[in-house]
C-alpha positions, 0 to 999 in steps of 0.5 A, a space after each residue: 500500500 502506498 500513499 503519494 504526496 505531491 508537493 509544489 506550487 500551482 503550475 509546477 506540473 504535479 497533476 500532469 505528472 500524476 496523470 502521466 505516471 500514476 493514473 493507472 495505479 493510484 486513486 487521485 485525490 484533489 480538491 479541484 475535482 472534489 470541491 470540498 475538504 469534507 469530500 476529500 476527507 471521505 475519499 482519503 478515509 475510504 482509501 485508507 480503509 480499503 488499502 487503496 493506493 492514492 495520490 494527494 494532488 495538492 500544493 502541500 507546501 509545508 510540513 504542517 500541511 503534509 503531516 495530516 496525510 503522512 500520519 494517517 497513511 502511516 497509521 494504516 500501514 502505508 508507505 509514504 512517498 513524496 515528489 517535490 516539484 522544483 519548478 522555477 517560479 517563472 515556469 509555474 507562472 507561465 504554465 498557470 497562464 496557459 491553463 484554460 478558463 477557470 483552471 488558471 488562478 491569480 498569479 499572486 496565489 502562485 507566488 504566495 504558495 511558492 514563497 511558502 514551499 518547504 523542501 520535504 524531509 525524511 524526518 516528516 515520515 517519508 519512506 522515499 522522496 524524489 525531486 521532479 524537474 523538467 528537461 528542455 523537451 518538457 519531459 519530467 526528470 525524477 531524481 531520488 533525494 537522499 537523507 543527506 540532501 
């Protein structure tokens, strides 16, 4: 059983990565689709009870925000894997501008989240951590983080 927590500013590529790499194996939990924290909690609880692999596809900018998911997953015997999206702010803002209609959010919100981002640490309870960047051709580059990094 595996819980995946995506970490990064809006427009950093989290949802695209989840759809490309984890869609066939993990249930994706995200507020854009669920709309309320109550629905998110119900779906998370169902995944935990059923032993269903899942992805928390939100910004999850701080250790405090991530703690809720990590503690719940660990209490149910899940391995916890984090992906930190280290996209530069300008890249996040560009991707956000390219989003259609209501999917685009105010640039100030992207900047505010970017400023709050805390690099995840193994000490938070992660079993594995990865840093995700994009290559010049737009492909994701995933590099394992070490306990020393």
